[in-house]
LUMBA-389541 format. One record per residue (C-alpha): chain; y, x, z. Coordinates in nm, 4 decimals, m for minus. Example, Ala and Ser with C-alpha at 12.3 -4.5 7.8 and 13.67 -1.06 7.14 Angstrom:
2
   chaine         c2         c1         c3
        A    m0.4500     1.2300     0.7800
        A    m0.1060     1.3670     0.7140
***
This chain:
201
   chaine         c2         c1         c3
        A    m5.1238    m4.5688   m19.8407
        A    m5.3077    m4.8461   m19.6063
        A    m5.3068    m4.8347   m19.2602
        A    m5.6755    m4.8599   m19.1649
        A    m5.6062    m4.9347   m18.8100
        A    m5.4371    m5.2634   m18.9280
        A    m5.7350    m5.4606   m18.9786
        A    m5.8674    m5.4047   m18.6312
        A    m5.5391    m5.4944   m18.4815
        A    m5.4899    m5.8007   m18.6765
        A    m5.8425    m5.8936   m18.5830
        A    m5.7823    m5.8417   m18.1752
        A    m5.4545    m6.0385   m18.2503
        A    m5.6185    m6.3370   m18.3976
        A    m5.8833    m6.2815   m18.1268
        A    m5.6378    m6.3047   m17.7967
        A    m5.4525    m6.6188   m17.9766
        A    m5.7692    m6.7964   m17.9882
        A    m5.8393    m6.7151   m17.6225
        A    m5.5262    m6.8535   m17.5573
        A    m5.6235    m7.1530   m17.7667
        A    m5.9035    m7.2043   m17.5633
        A    m5.7563    m7.1644   m17.2041
        A    m5.4987    m7.4181   m17.2965
        A    m5.7685    m7.6802   m17.4344
        A    m5.9764    m7.6294   m17.1446
        A    m5.6917    m7.7381   m16.9407
        A    m5.6845    m8.0852   m17.0981
        A    m5.9698    m8.3350   m17.0178
        A    m6.0879    m8.4460   m17.3516
        A    m6.4385    m8.4949   m17.4448
        A    m6.5240    m8.1797   m17.6131
        A    m6.3730    m7.9855   m17.3677
        A    m6.5720    m8.1478   m17.0614
        A    m6.8889    m8.1054   m17.2698
        A    m6.8049    m7.7500   m17.3024
        A    m6.7120    m7.7247   m16.9022
        A    m7.0662    m7.9041   m16.8317
        A    m7.2535    m7.6477   m17.0659
        A    m7.1074    m7.3564   m16.8957
        A    m7.1714    m7.4861   m16.5399
        A    m7.5589    m7.5679   m16.6523
        A    m7.6302    m7.2777   m16.8840
        A    m7.3938    m6.9539   m16.7632
        A    m7.7454    m6.7849   m16.6970
        A    m7.7891    m6.7476   m17.0696
        A    m7.4557    m6.5984   m17.0851
        A    m7.5082    m6.3865   m16.8537
        A    m7.8872    m6.2698   m16.9782
        A    m7.7333    m6.1948   m17.3190
        A    m7.4368    m6.0040   m17.1810
        A    m7.6269    m5.8137   m16.9518
        A    m7.9286    m5.7363   m17.2573
        A    m7.6279    m5.6238   m17.5318
        A    m7.3997    m5.4643   m17.3402
        A    m7.4149    m5.1178   m17.1057
        A    m7.0852    m5.0759   m16.9440
        A    m6.8871    m5.3164   m16.7807
        A    m6.6061    m5.3109   m17.0451
        A    m6.8328    m5.3867   m17.2861
        A    m7.0177    m5.6496   m17.1048
        A    m6.6630    m5.8503   m17.0295
        A    m6.5722    m5.7757   m17.4180
        A    m6.9018    m5.9448   m17.5066
        A    m6.8806    m6.2216   m17.2868
        A    m6.5571    m6.2981   m17.4106
        A    m6.7005    m6.3051   m17.7549
        A    m6.9786    m6.5216   m17.6679
        A    m6.7575    m6.7789   m17.4884
        A    m6.5127    m6.7691   m17.7887
        A    m6.7844    m6.8387   m18.0361
        A    m6.9635    m7.0943   m17.8059
        A    m6.6153    m7.3101   m17.8355
        A    m6.5341    m7.2306   m18.1765
        A    m6.8840    m7.3546   m18.2592
        A    m6.9009    m7.6633   m18.0336
        A    m6.7776    m7.8608   m18.3535
        A    m7.1118    m7.7834   m18.5299
        A    m7.3161    m7.9100   m18.2551
        A    m7.5082    m8.1904   m18.4035
        A    m7.7346    m8.2882   m18.1117
        A    m8.0666    m8.2299   m18.2565
        A    m8.1417    m7.9176   m18.0410
        A    m8.1457    m7.9031   m17.6620
        A    m7.8201    m7.7594   m17.5717
        A    m7.9685    m7.5004   m17.3987
        A    m8.1645    m7.3797   m17.7489
        A    m7.8224    m7.4256   m17.9442
        A    m7.6380    m7.2292   m17.6793
        A    m7.8833    m6.9569   m17.7033
        A    m7.8963    m6.9539   m18.0824
        A    m7.4990    m6.9123   m18.0887
        A    m7.4897    m6.6388   m17.8243
        A    m7.7765    m6.4043   m17.9733
        A    m7.6329    m6.4299   m18.3238
        A    m7.3111    m6.3483   m18.1505
        A    m7.4472    m6.0510   m17.9944
        A    m7.6050    m5.9318   m18.2548
        A    m7.3226    m5.9116   m18.4697
        A    m7.1221    m5.7625   m18.1880
        A    m7.3699    m5.4725   m18.1563
        A    m7.3729    m5.4242   m18.5005
        A    m6.9863    m5.4049   m18.5332
        A    m6.9722    m5.1395   m18.3033
        A    m7.2041    m4.8348   m18.3715
        A    m7.0700    m4.6300   m18.0248
        A    m7.3131    m4.8687   m17.8277
        A    m7.5765    m4.6999   m18.0299
        A    m7.5268    m4.3588   m17.9145
        A    m7.6330    m4.3803   m17.5378
        A    m7.8984    m4.5372   m17.3690
        A    m7.9344    m4.4779   m17.0230
        A    m7.9615    m4.6565   m16.6513
        A    m7.6329    m4.7050   m16.5266
        A    m7.4859    m4.8343   m16.1594
        A    m7.2576    m5.0684   m16.3790
        A    m7.5543    m5.2813   m16.4925
        A    m7.7154    m5.3064   m16.1838
        A    m7.3828    m5.4217   m16.0226
        A    m7.3022    m5.6759   m16.2580
        A    m7.6691    m5.8167   m16.2489
        A    m7.5916    m5.8540   m15.8690
        A    m7.3176    m6.0534   m15.9587
        A    m7.5515    m6.3081   m16.1587
        A    m7.6939    m6.4898   m15.8298
        A    m8.0400    m6.5163   m15.9766
        A    m8.3442    m6.4470   m15.7222
        A    m8.4193    m6.1417   m15.9294
        A    m8.1097    m6.0100   m15.7976
        A    m8.1907    m5.9370   m15.4438
        A    m8.0778    m5.5907   m15.3036
        A    m8.4371    m5.4898   m15.2683
        A    m8.4898    m5.5567   m15.6593
        A    m8.1913    m5.4116   m15.7918
        A    m8.3160    m5.1031   m15.8916
        A    m8.6241    m5.2424   m16.0500
        A    m8.3766    m5.4908   m16.2750
        A    m8.1779    m5.1734   m16.3568
        A    m8.4821    m5.0285   m16.5108
        A    m8.5745    m5.3521   m16.6874
        A    m8.2372    m5.4024   m16.8464
        A    m8.2465    m5.0396   m16.9383
        A    m8.5502    m5.0711   m17.1277
        A    m8.4247    m5.3511   m17.2658
        A    m8.1350    m5.2145   m17.4101
        A    m8.3496    m4.9185   m17.6066
        A    m8.5451    m5.1824   m17.7741
        A    m8.5073    m5.2978   m18.1363
        A    m8.2463    m5.5874   m18.1661
        A    m8.5292    m5.8044   m18.2779
        A    m8.7677    m5.7009   m18.0124
        A    m8.4635    m5.7606   m17.7706
        A    m8.3916    m6.0807   m17.8455
        A    m8.7658    m6.1858   m17.8544
        A    m8.8366    m6.0309   m17.5078
        A    m8.5175    m6.1735   m17.3708
        A    m8.6055    m6.5077   m17.4535
        A    m8.9923    m6.5074   m17.3230
        A    m8.8439    m6.3478   m16.9815
        A    m8.6422    m6.6865   m16.9576
        A    m8.9913    m6.8576   m17.0156
        A    m8.8789    m6.9925   m17.3433
        A    m9.1088    m7.1769   m17.5297
        A    m9.2551    m7.0714   m17.8338
        A    m9.1442    m7.3493   m18.0439
        A    m8.7739    m7.3351   m17.8819
        A    m8.8049    m6.9304   m17.9443
        A    m8.9053    m7.0176   m18.3347
        A    m8.5797    m7.2418   m18.3210
        A    m8.3589    m6.9835   m18.2065
        A    m8.4875    m6.7086   m18.4055
        A    m8.5849    m6.8922   m18.7134
        A    m8.9224    m6.7353   m18.6959
        A    m9.2493    m6.9247   m18.7070
        A    m9.4197    m6.9942   m18.4204
        A    m9.7146    m6.7952   m18.5122
        A    m9.5161    m6.5140   m18.6117
        A    m9.3014    m6.5292   m18.2820
        A    m9.6589    m6.4780   m18.0899
        A    m9.7412    m6.1548   m18.2905
        A    m9.3701    m6.0304   m18.2809
        A    m9.3603    m6.0894   m17.9038
        A    m9.6890    m5.8857   m17.8262
        A    m9.5690    m5.5956   m18.0229
        A    m9.2217    m5.6064   m17.8715
        A    m9.3899    m5.6608   m17.5027
        A    m9.6481    m5.3637   m17.5826
        A    m9.2862    m5.1389   m17.6716
        A    m9.0960    m5.2170   m17.3774
        A    m9.4188    m5.1727   m17.1446
        A    m9.4221    m4.8214   m17.2589
        A    m9.0588    m4.7875   m17.2010
        A    m9.0988    m4.9259   m16.8574
        A    m9.3827    m4.6754   m16.8013
        A    m9.4541    m4.6799   m16.4242
        A    m9.2556    m4.9367   m16.3510
        A    m9.4687    m5.1863   m16.5492
        A    m9.7069    m5.2465   m16.2202
        A    m9.3841    m5.3797   m16.0497
        A    m9.2894    m5.6589   m16.2746
        A    m9.6496    m5.8377   m16.3044
***
């Protein structure tokens, strides 16, 4: 009889091996490594925002962030230079986050505000993370967690002020469809936020 636990263990083993390889390679100053390091410095905020939008607990956030970094590194050779680095990084991170979220049903079971979200947000170091705005930020991310995945992606990109053209590139939608879908997503978010909406304006 086949052990159903063998596949997840093998996947975890492979993942650990790849992470170790990434750490070793990052210590070597090759051109791709330098480029990867520069991108992490310049676009760390994208990784943080995607992580906060798709993972609730600190353990899940750490797990997803590892996945994002690993997939960015693995995908680096496929970067052709046609898209801006930020657009490409968003595309890889969002696709990875969507796959990660689908892979574990327990993340669908409970959507509620947690102090961990606020704590993680505080560590991000963006202007919105100041102490007086922590509660508002917690409510915002809790509401984003409750959105369907497609809406979550659009809202996250919109909050980061990504132009419609780039959102279309990242998501594969047309610019017109982006506008229509984003309007619907914003309405859903406003409903979830209820009394908080006025504070966000």
